[in-house]
Each structure stands twice: as structure tokens, then as C-alpha cells.
C-alpha positions in Angstrom: -7.7 -38.0 -11.5 -9.2 -35.4 -13.9 -9.3 -36.9 -17.4 -8.5 -33.6 -19.0 -5.2 -33.5 -17.0 -4.3 -37.0 -18.1 -5.1 -36.1 -21.7 -2.9 -33.0 -21.4 -0.1 -34.9 -19.9 -0.2 -37.7 -22.6 0.8 -35.1 -25.2 4.1 -34.8 -23.3 4.8 -38.5 -23.9 5.3 -38.0 -27.7 7.3 -35.8 -30.0 8.5 -33.1 -30.0 9.4 -33.8 -26.3 12.7 -35.4 -25.6 13.0 -39.0 -24.3 13.8 -38.0 -20.7 10.7 -35.8 -20.6 8.5 -38.4 -22.2 9.6 -41.1 -19.7 9.1 -38.8 -16.6 5.6 -37.9 -17.7 4.7 -41.5 -18.5 5.8 -42.5 -15.0 3.6 -39.8 -13.4 0.7 -41.0 -15.5 1.3 -44.7 -14.6 1.6 -44.0 -10.9 -1.3 -41.5 -10.8 1.0 -39.3 -8.8 -0.4 -36.1 -7.2 2.6 -34.5 -8.9 0.8 -35.1 -12.2 -2.1 -33.0 -11.1 0.2 -30.2 -9.8 2.3 -30.2 -13.0 -0.5 -30.1 -15.5 -3.6 -28.6 -13.9 -2.8 -25.2 -15.3 -0.3 -23.3 -17.5 2.1 -20.9 -15.9 1.1 -17.3 -16.2 2.7 -13.9 -15.7 2.3 -12.4 -12.3 3.8 -9.2 -10.7 7.3 -10.7 -11.3 6.8 -12.6 -14.6 6.8 -16.3 -15.1 7.8 -18.3 -12.0 7.4 -21.8 -10.8 8.9 -25.1 -9.6 11.3 -26.7 -12.1 10.1 -30.0 -13.6 8.1 -31.5 -16.4 4.6 -30.2 -17.3 2.8 -27.0 -18.3 2.8 -25.7 -14.7 6.5 -26.1 -14.3 9.6 -24.3 -15.5 11.4 -26.4 -18.1 13.0 -26.3 -21.5 9.6 -26.3 -23.2 7.7 -23.8 -21.1 10.8 -21.5 -21.5 10.9 -22.2 -25.2 7.2 -21.6 -25.6 7.3 -18.4 -23.7 10.2 -17.1 -25.7 8.6 -18.1 -29.0 5.5 -16.2 -28.0 7.7 -13.2 -26.9 9.5 -13.3 -30.3 6.2 -13.3 -32.2 5.0 -10.3 -30.1 8.2 -8.4 -30.6 7.9 -8.8 -34.3 4.4 -7.5 -34.3 5.3 -4.5 -32.0 8.4 -3.4 -33.9 7.8 -4.1 -37.6 10.6 -3.2 -40.0 13.2 -2.8 -37.3 16.4 -4.6 -36.4 15.2 -6.5 -33.4 17.5 -6.9 -30.3 17.0 -8.6 -26.9 19.4 -8.8 -23.9 19.4 -11.9 -21.7 20.8 -12.4 -18.2 20.5 -15.1 -15.5 21.2 -15.7 -11.8 22.9 -18.5 -9.9 20.0 -20.9 -9.7 20.2 -24.4 -11.0 19.5 -24.6 -14.7 19.6 -20.8 -15.1 22.4 -20.8 -17.6 20.7 -23.6 -19.6 17.4 -21.8 -19.6 19.0 -18.5 -20.7 20.8 -20.3 -23.6 17.5 -21.9 -24.5 15.8 -18.5 -24.7 18.7 -17.2 -26.7 18.5 -20.1 -29.1 14.8 -19.5 -29.8 15.3 -15.7 -30.3 18.2 -16.4 -32.7 16.1 -18.8 -34.7 13.6 -16.1 -35.1 16.2 -13.7 -36.6 16.4 -11.6 -33.4 19.8 -10.3 -32.3 20.7 -11.5 -28.8 23.1 -10.0 -26.2 23.8 -12.8 -23.8 25.8 -12.1 -20.6 28.9 -14.2 -20.4 28.0 -15.4 -16.9 25.6 -14.6 -14.1 24.8 -11.0 -13.5 22.4 -9.0 -11.2 19.0 -8.5 -12.6 19.2 -4.6 -12.5 22.2 -4.8 -14.9 19.9 -6.4 -17.4 17.5 -3.5 -17.2 20.4 -1.2 -17.7 21.6 -3.3 -20.7 18.2 -3.1 -22.4 18.4 0.7 -22.5 22.2 1.0 -23.1 22.1 -1.4 -26.0 18.8 -0.1 -27.5 17.1 -3.4 -27.2 13.4 -4.0 -27.9 13.2 -6.3 -24.8 15.1 -8.1 -22.2 14.9 -11.5 -20.3 16.2 -12.5 -16.9 16.2 -16.1 -15.8 15.6 -15.9 -12.1 13.2 -16.8 -9.3 14.5 -14.0 -7.0 14.5 -15.1 -3.4 12.2 -18.2 -3.8 13.3 -21.6 -2.6 15.9 -23.6 -4.6 13.4 -25.7 -6.5 12.0 -22.6 -8.2 13.2 -20.8 -11.3 11.5 -18.1 -13.4 11.5 -15.8 -16.4 11.2 -12.0 -16.2 10.5 -10.0 -19.4 11.5 -6.4 -19.8 10.3 -4.0 -22.5 12.3 -1.4 -24.4 12.1 1.2 -21.6 14.0 -1.2 -19.3 11.0 -1.9 -17.1 9.2 -5.2 -16.6 6.1 -5.8 -18.7 3.1 -3.8 -17.9 -0.3 -3.6 -19.6 -1.0 -4.0 -22.5 2.3 -5.8 -23.2 2.1 -8.3 -20.5 -1.3 -9.6 -21.7 -0.1 -9.3 -25.3 2.8 -11.5 -24.7 0.9 -14.2 -22.8 -1.8 -14.2 -25.6 1.0 -15.0 -28.1 2.5 -17.6 -25.8 -0.8 -19.4 -25.6 -1.0 -19.6 -29.4 2.4 -21.4 -29.5 2.2 -25.2 -29.9 5.2 -27.0 -28.5 6.1 -28.4 -31.9 6.1 -24.8 -33.3 9.0 -23.7 -31.1 12.0 -22.8 -33.2 15.6 -23.5 -32.0 18.8 -22.3 -33.6 21.4 -25.0 -33.1 24.0 -22.7 -34.7 23.3 -19.7 -32.4 24.0 -17.4 -35.3 22.5 -14.2 -33.8 24.0 -14.4 -30.3 26.7 -11.9 -29.0 28.3 -12.5 -25.6 28.6 -9.4 -23.4 30.3 -8.7 -20.1 33.0 -6.5 -18.6 32.6 -3.5 -20.9 28.9 -3.2 -19.9 29.8 -3.9 -16.3 32.1 -0.9 -16.2 29.5 1.5 -17.8 26.9 0.4 -15.3 29.3 0.9 -12.3 30.1 4.4 -13.5 26.5 5.2 -13.5 26.1 3.7 -10.0 29.0 5.8 -8.7 27.4 9.0 -10.2 24.6 8.7 -7.6 27.0 8.8 -4.6 27.3 11.8 -2.3 30.7 10.5 -1.1 29.8 9.8 2.6 32.3 7.0 2.8 34.2 7.5 6.0 35.8 4.7 8.1 32.6 2.7 7.9 33.1 -1.1 8.4 30.9 -3.1 6.1 30.0 -6.8 5.9 28.4 -7.9 2.7 26.9 -11.3 1.7 25.5 -12.3 -1.7 23.9 -15.4 -0.2 25.3 -17.5 -3.0 23.9 -15.2 -5.6 24.9 -12.7 -8.3 25.6 -9.8 -5.9 29.2 -10.9 -5.5 29.9 -10.0 -9.1 29.3 -6.2 -8.8 28.4 -5.1 -5.2 32.0 -5.2 -3.8 33.2 -3.4 -6.9 30.5 -0.7 -6.6 31.4 -0.1 -2.9 35.1 0.2 -3.7 34.4 2.6 -6.6 32.7 5.1 -4.3 35.4 4.9 -1.7 34.4 2.3 0.9 37.7 0.6 1.7 36.6 -1.7 4.5 34.3 -4.3 3.1 34.4 -7.9 4.4 32.4 -10.6 2.6 31.1 -13.8 4.0 33.4 -16.3 2.4 31.1 -19.3 2.8 28.4 -17.5 0.8 30.6 -15.9 -1.8 30.4 -18.8 -4.3 27.3 -18.7 -6.5 25.3 -21.9 -5.9 21.7 -22.7 -6.8 21.4 -25.1 -3.9 22.0 -22.3 -1.4 23.8 -24.7 0.9 24.3 -22.4 3.9 20.7 -21.2 4.2 17.1 -22.6 4.4 16.0 -19.8 2.1 18.1 -17.2 0.2 15.9 -14.4 1.3 17.5 -11.3 3.0 14.1 -10.6 4.6 14.8 -13.6 6.9 17.2 -13.4 9.9 18.4 -16.9 9.3 19.7 -16.0 5.9 21.9 -13.3 7.5 23.2 -15.3 10.4 26.7 -15.9 8.9 26.9 -12.3 8.0 26.0 -11.3 11.6 28.7 -13.7 12.9 31.2 -12.1 10.6 30.2 -8.6 11.7 30.7 -9.5 15.3 34.1 -10.9 14.5 35.3 -7.8 12.6 33.3 -5.3 14.7 31.5 -4.0 11.7 29.0 -1.1 11.6 26.6 -2.4 9.1 25.6 -5.6 7.2 24.1 -5.8 3.8 22.8 -9.0 2.1 21.4 -9.4 -1.4 19.1 -12.0 -2.8 20.2 -14.4 -5.6 19.5 -12.0 -8.5 20.6 -8.9 -6.5 17.5 -6.8 -6.8 16.6 -6.9 -3.1 18.8 -6.0 -0.2 18.5 -6.5 3.6 20.2 -4.3 6.1 21.5 -4.9 9.7 22.8 -2.0 11.7 24.9 -2.0 14.9 23.1 -0.2 17.7 24.3 0.0 21.3 26.6 -3.0 20.7 23.9 -5.2 19.2 23.0 -5.9 15.6 19.4 -4.9 14.7 17.7 -6.1 11.5 15.8 -3.3 9.7 12.6 -4.2 7.8 12.0 -3.0 4.3 10.0 0.0 5.3 12.7 1.2 7.7 15.4 0.9 5.0 13.2 2.7 2.6 12.6 5.4 5.1 16.3 5.9 5.7 17.0 6.0 1.9 14.3 8.5 1.1 15.1 10.8 4.0 18.9 10.7 3.2 18.4 11.3 -0.6 16.0 14.1 -0.2 18.1 15.8 2.5 21.2 15.5 0.3 19.3 16.9 -2.8 18.1 19.8 -0.6 21.5 20.5 0.7 22.9 20.5 -2.8 20.1 23.0 -3.9 18.7 20.6 -6.4 15.1 20.5 -5.2 12.8 22.9 -7.2 9.4 21.2 -6.9 9.9 19.2 -10.1 11.1 16.0 -8.5 9.2 12.9 -7.3 9.6 9.7 -5.4 7.5 6.6 -5.8 6.2 3.8 -3.5 3.7 1.0 -3.6 0.3 1.1 -1.9 1.5 -1.4 0.8 4.7 0.5 1.6 4.8 2.8 4.6 2.9 6.1 4.4 5.8 7.7 6.2 7.4 8.2 2.8 4.5 10.3 1.7 5.1 12.6 4.8 8.8 12.8 4.3 8.3 13.7 0.6 5.8 16.4 1.5 8.2 17.9 4.0 10.8 18.3 1.3 8.3 19.6 -1.2 8.6 16.5 -3.4 5.7 14.6 -5.0 5.1 11.1 -3.8 3.5 8.8 -6.4 1.7 5.6 -5.1 1.5 2.6 -7.4 0.2 -1.0 -7.2 2.5 -3.6 -5.7 5.3 -4.6 -8.1 8.2 -2.5 -9.0 7.2 -2.6 -12.7 4.6 0.0 -11.8 7.2 2.3 -10.3 9.2 1.9 -13.5 6.1 2.8 -15.5 5.8 6.0 -13.5 9.4 6.9 -14.2 8.8 6.4 -18.0 5.5 8.4 -17.9 7.0 11.3 -16.0 10.0 11.7 -18.3 10.3 15.4 -19.4 7.8 16.4 -16.6 9.3 15.4 -13.3 12.7 14.0 -12.2 12.7 10.7 -10.4 14.9 10.7 -7.3 14.2 7.4 -5.5 11.5 4.8 -5.0 10.9 1.7 -2.9 8.7 -1.0 -1.8 8.4 -2.7 1.6 9.7 -6.0 0.2 13.3 -4.8 0.3 13.4 -3.4 -3.2 14.7 0.2 -3.9 15.9 2.3 -6.8 17.6 5.6 -7.2 18.3 7.3 -10.5 16.6 6.4 -13.8 19.2 4.5 -15.7 17.8 1.3 -14.3 14.1 0.6 -14.4 13.8 -2.0 -11.7 14.7 -2.4 -8.1 18.4 -2.4 -7.8 20.3 -3.9 -4.8 23.7 -2.8 -6.2 22.6 0.9 -6.1 20.7 0.4 -2.8 23.7 -1.3 -1.0 25.9 1.7 -1.9 23.4 4.2 -0.7 22.5 2.4 2.5 26.2 2.3 3.3 26.3 6.1 2.7 23.3 6.5 5.1 25.2 4.5 7.8 28.3 6.6 7.2 26.3 9.8 7.4 24.8 8.7 10.7 28.2 7.7 12.0 29.6 11.1 11.2 26.9 12.5 13.5 27.8 10.0 16.2 24.6 8.0 15.6 23.6 4.6 14.4 21.0 4.0 11.7 18.5 3.1 14.5 19.2 6.5 16.2 18.6 8.2 12.8 15.3 6.3 12.4 14.2 7.4 15.9 14.9 11.0 15.0 12.7 10.7 11.9 9.9 9.1 13.9 10.0 11.9 16.5 9.7 14.4 13.6 6.9 12.7 11.6 5.3 10.1 13.9 6.2 6.5 14.4 5.1 4.0 11.9 5.2 0.3 12.7 4.7 -2.2 9.9 4.5 -6.0 9.8 3.9 -8.6 7.1 2.2 -12.0 7.7 2.3 -14.4 4.8 0.2 -17.6 4.7 1.4 -20.3 2.3 -1.2 -22.3 0.5 0.4 -24.7 -2.0 -1.1 -26.2 -5.1 -4.5 -26.1 -6.6 -6.4 -26.5 -3.3 -4.3 -23.7 -1.8 -5.1 -21.3 -4.7 -8.8 -22.1 -4.1 -8.5 -21.4 -0.4 -6.8 -18.1 -1.0 -9.5 -17.0 -3.4 -12.2 -18.0 -0.8 -10.4 -15.9 1.9 -10.4 -12.8 -0.3 -14.1 -13.1 -1.1 -15.0 -13.6 2.5 -13.3 -10.3 3.4 -15.2 -8.6 0.5 -18.5 -10.1 1.6 -18.2 -9.2 5.3 -16.0 -6.2 6.0 -15.1 -6.1 9.7 -16.8 -3.4 11.8 -13.6 -2.7 13.8 -10.0 -4.0 14.1 -7.8 -3.7 17.1 -10.3 -1.5 18.9 -10.5 1.0 16.0 -13.5 1.4 13.7 -13.1 0.4 10.0 -14.0 3.6 8.2 -13.0 2.8 4.7 -12.8 -0.3 2.5 -10.8 -0.1 -0.7 -11.1 -2.8 -3.3 -8.5 -2.5 -6.1 -10.1 -5.3 -8.0 -13.3 -3.3 -8.4 -11.5 0.0 -8.5 -13.6 1.4 -5.7 -13.2 3.0 -2.3 -16.2 2.8 0.0 -16.6 5.2 2.9 -18.2 3.1 5.6 -19.4 6.1 7.6 -21.7 7.6 4.9 -21.8 4.8 2.3 -20.4 6.9 -0.5 -18.0 5.4 -3.1 -15.2 6.9 -5.1 -13.1 5.5 -8.0 -9.5 4.3 -7.6 -7.3 5.6 -10.4 -5.0 2.5 -10.6 -5.1 -0.6 -12.7 -7.4 -3.4 -11.4 -5.6 -5.7 -9.0 -6.8 -8.4 -6.5 -6.0 -6.3 -3.4 -8.2 -5.0 -0.6 -7.5 -2.5 2.2 -9.1 -1.7 5.5 -8.6 1.9 6.7 -9.2 2.5 10.4 -10.4 5.6 12.2 -7.0 6.0 13.8 -5.2 6.1 10.4 -4.0 2.5 10.5 -4.0 0.5 7.3 -4.3 -3.3 6.7 -3.9 -4.7 3.3 -4.6 -8.3 1.9 -3.0 -9.3 -1.3 -2.5 -12.8 -2.9 1.1 -13.0 -4.2 1.5 -13.0 -8.0 4.6 -15.1 -7.9 4.2 -17.5 -4.9 1.5 -19.7 -3.4 0.8 -17.1 -0.7 -1.6 -14.6 0.6 0.0 -11.6 2.2 -1.3 -9.3 4.9 0.4 -5.9 5.4 -0.1 -4.1 8.7 0.8 -0.4 9.0 0.1 1.4 12.3 1.0 4.9 13.5 1.6 6.5 16.9 3.2 9.6 18.3 6.8 9.1 19.5 7.2 11.9 22.1 11.0 11.5 22.4 13.8 9.2 21.1 13.9 7.3 24.4 10.3 6.1 24.0 11.3 4.2 20.8 11.2 0.7 22.3 8.1 1.3 24.4 6.0 2.6 21.5 7.3 -0.2 19.2 6.1 -2.9 21.7 2.7 -1.3 22.0 2.2 -1.2 18.3 3.5 -4.8 17.9 0.9 -5.9 20.4 -1.8 -4.1 18.5 -0.7 -5.7 15.2 -1.0 -9.2 16.9 -4.5 -8.3 18.1 -5.6 -7.3 14.6 -4.1 -10.4 13.0 -6.0 -12.7 15.4 -9.2 -10.8 14.6 -8.5 -11.6 10.9 -8.0 -15.3 11.9 -4.3 -15.2 11.0 -3.0 -16.1 14.4 
């Protein structure tokens, strides 16, 4: 056992740590448990989604003290950033175990630092927190959530005064302040003197803004919705009713918020198993469409009925439908004048670029992480109007009154897409096929490799360096013509050896561009012990009836490329 880890852990066996924490850490030291190494070998750091980790004792775990330390550092940074102002912070939380306790812990620390806190009365979707920051003129916001991670996780997202998650330089500024905070320097306000509880009044303002995005395509569509034991149940049914959807059936066994997520292995709407009960309900009520949100209701998965079967759409397909629908509706309403834009991440389907170009709308590409899309919305204020944005990982946003992905808004608009297709006698799959015939068929897939703990992090780092050191000559029978390294901010043309700069912040991401236009991306996750590989292939779809055949051909090619990258 590393002596520095033991020394670090021994500090947790004394004041200011409470007796339960001291006893647990002493037990780990005495038994020389591997959990001691995992809990103390590093400090939690901000990734693309903020602070996130397994709950437990230690510097590499989510607990009262790491939450308190982070909040104290945030309080110090807010004071530096907004001198001589009345300081205000909004706080929300999801349904996870300990989320209320951690949100109250953060509120107590801010209150002790003389900062006004707006604390939601109960669990709320993450996007409403983003809305609250702007609506209440706050300097920052906090959400206690671990999104769709397994039940042992929790997390801490920080939002700045524009309603978006922290981006440079504020993310680094906050963490620098956090690192300066000793655990015995954390201030707690037992009186909670500066805390105001908020709830229904803000809910109503938010729902009014959601309804303002609607194009009123609500026919006799039959909808099944599941919150998968999360916060979506608080606002999604209300939002659907507000815009006129009268037939909404929820999955009763998943309506109750529960941090143990008892009916699913993982509360992730990207996974078919998480939507099984919703599909069963849809069969029972003969629904047209199914929507499922993750625990903090910023991501949404969609299932559409097609030829009597229920087909799960991936994140790129849902994004394609949303962008095509929104731009067509804006065009029909005469609202497009060349001063609008959409936004997507570099790993999201390039079909969105083509759709935007067709409608005469700019498409802005950002690094992975919705905070970069929010940054673009802020930077384009007064120049171009944001219509909609999305990322392949089931996160989408329309309008600019929220500055993060929003499953409440997205659920409403995806139901409108389904209603629009139904009015034309089509399913969402039919509508997708029409789009593919027009623009070309894009087929995407994601392979995630989980590598837990310290050894896993080292293995992921070694994989990334191996791809940088030896770029493949070809993949799937197509020559690799370009290698893009976002960490080095360079794009290398492998045909003539020329290089060009990448005008995006540095990030540990690499891309292989093939001669046939295909794109493969490798990116270590910033919030989970994973390395992710994104595949995007394109082919001509001659006619709608060729949809299944071309899909199968592209899927086989993706499998071939994955095996060549040693992922099979």
C-alpha cells in the first residue's frame, strides 16, 4: 500500500471529521482494503459534467466533506468574481440517495459565507436549475446529480451566471480555489439564515416558457412516458398537458422517485432494458411513441411504433428528427432569415450540418459536453439566434432560456415530431427514412469500454497514446486520410503530411477521417471510468425501402472497424 495514501487517509481519522467517518476510514486502514487505495489515491476533479463519483469516505468519493470543500471553494471564487455585489446561488437536486442531504450541505456552506441561497423545495429536473439561475439573477447554480450513472454514484454540477455549466476559465478557477480549502476551513451555517425555499411559482414560469416553443402539433397521439424513478415525473406530464397532449400514460412502477432505481439495472434511457416496462405499457395501451428521461431529466430516449413494432431511436436519430422538424417549422412560419444557428458536438452526426445548410442555417460544432453549446449560445447573443442543439448522448435543447440539455423541452418537441409524422400517415421511422433519402444515410454507433479504478485510468491513457503513436493506415477497407488530435489542436492530412490548427479548446479526443467520409472518434469520458469510441458512417439510400438493407451493411462495416481497433 502506498505510504502517501495511508498518510492522506489518516488525516480523516481525526477532527474535523465526524465519528462515523473516522471509524470507517480507520477500518479501511486496518484491513489494508483496496477500497482505501480507490478512495484516496486522487482528489475528485471537474470533468465535462462537473464533480462526479461513487459515494463513500475519502478524497476520491462523494461525501459531506468533498461536497463541503467544493462549495467552500466555489464560495471563495464567487466572492472574487463578483466583488461588491449581493451574491445569490440556486440549488437543485435529483432523486439519488443522499441528494437532498448534499444539496442542504451545499446550501449551509454558502449561507455561512453570506451568500443568498435559493433551494428548491424538493427534487427538480436539472434544466429548471439552469432556468432558475437566469430567472433569479443568480451568480451561480448547483445541481446535486450523477445523471444516468449507477445508483452508487452522485455528483455536483456547477452553473455560472449565464445559466450554463462552468467553462474555462471558471472551471479551472473554481477547482484551484477548492484545492486551497482545508477540510477544517469549511464553514457551515447551522441556522441556515440565508436560505429561501422555492418551488411552484418558478415551475409555472418555466412551463410557460416551454409551452412557448410549441408549434401545436398535438393530435390524437398516444404517449407513454417514464421518468425511470427520477425527476422527470415532476414536470414532463405537466408540460405535455400544457401544450395539448391529452393522452399520456405513465409507467406507474417507475413514477416514484427512488435513488435505488429498483426496476432497472441502470437508469439510462440509452439502454433498452431501462425502457422495457415502458414498452410493455405501450403495447398494452397501443401507444404511438414512448419517451423516457434519466434521473435528472436532462436526457431523453425515444421509442417509436413502426409497422406494429416498437423501434428504439439512438441519440443521433432523435437529434435528426428534432433539427429537421424545428427548421422546417421555422421556415414554414417565415422566421428564417440567415441569422439563426443550430449547434452540435464533434461526435454527433454530420447529418445535422447538412440539414442546417439545406435550410440556410449555420451549424456550429463544439467539443463534447453541452456546456460548450451553452457557451456558443452566450457568445452569439445579439449576433445570431439559437434554434436548437443536440448531442448524440440523448441531450437536446431548443430555445435559449435554458442553457443546458433539457429533457422536458425535448420530450414535448419529440412528441410534436411524432404527431407531425402521424398527420402525414407516417411513423417517425418513415420520417427518418425520408430524410436519409434526401441527404444520405448516416449510421452511428457507440462502443464504451469500462476500465475502473486507478489501473483502468492508466490503461485508458495508454490506449489513447497508442493510437497517437501509430495511426492506422486504413479502417474497414477505407484509407485513413486525416488524423485530428484535439489535445494538440492539430489536424494532420495523411495524404500530403500538411497540418492545420483546430480552433477549439484542447481536449483529450482523437478522430480518424476516412477517404469515404466516415469518421471514428476516441474519447475518454470526463465523468465515468470509460473510453468511448464513436462511429459515423455514410451511404447513399436510393429509396425508402432500402432502409433496412443499407442499415445492415453499415452495421457490419462498423463491426469490422471496431475489431480492427481491437474493440471486439
